[in-house]
C-alpha positions in Angstrom: -128.4 9.2 75.1 -125.1 11.1 74.8 -123.8 12.9 71.7 -120.7 10.7 71.4 -122.9 7.6 71.1 -124.7 9.0 68.1 -121.5 9.7 66.2 -120.4 6.1 66.5 -121.9 4.5 63.4 -121.0 1.1 62.3 -118.5 1.4 59.4 -118.6 -1.6 57.1 -115.9 -0.8 54.6 -116.0 -4.2 52.8 -119.8 -4.1 52.6 -119.8 -0.6 51.2 -117.1 -1.5 48.6 -119.1 -4.6 47.5 -122.2 -2.5 47.1 -120.3 0.2 45.1 -118.7 -2.3 42.8 -121.9 -4.2 42.2 -123.6 -1.2 40.6 -122.7 -0.5 37.0 -121.1 2.9 36.2 -123.4 5.6 34.7 -123.5 5.6 30.9 -121.6 8.3 29.1 -123.4 11.5 28.5 -125.7 11.3 31.6 -125.5 13.7 34.5 -122.9 12.5 37.0 -121.0 10.5 34.5 -117.3 11.5 34.1 -117.0 9.7 30.8 -117.2 11.6 27.6 -119.4 10.4 24.7 -117.1 8.7 22.2 -116.9 10.5 18.8 -117.7 8.5 15.7 -114.7 7.4 13.7 -113.8 9.5 10.7 -114.6 8.0 7.3 -111.5 7.4 5.3 -111.7 9.0 1.8 -111.1 6.7 -1.1 -107.8 7.4 -2.9 -107.9 7.8 -6.7 -105.3 6.2 -8.9 -102.9 8.7 -10.4 -103.4 9.4 -14.0 -100.9 7.8 -16.3 -98.4 10.2 -17.9 -99.2 11.5 -21.4 -97.4 9.8 -24.2 -94.5 11.8 -25.7 -94.9 13.2 -29.2 -98.6 13.8 -29.2 -98.3 17.5 -29.6 -97.2 19.4 -32.8 -94.5 21.4 -31.0 -92.8 18.3 -29.7 -92.3 16.9 -33.2 -91.3 20.2 -34.8 -87.7 20.6 -35.9 -85.5 22.8 -33.6 -84.3 26.0 -35.2 -81.1 27.7 -34.1 -81.0 31.4 -33.5 -79.2 33.4 -36.2 -76.1 35.3 -35.4 -76.6 39.0 -34.5 -74.7 41.7 -36.2 
């Protein structure tokens, strides 16, 4: 048997592609898999309602009369 006869192997492209497509891809995280393990989604923080503004006139200095400065000599 000659060497050139051994190198001539039957090439069934369609059969090889059907066999490759029939096998499911490797799951993510296993050796040989090119997929990355998906990260868990971030948990959204609950937003608080803004505090209502304080009512005007609740402090003593707000209701005190305004004094004008005296003239300087």
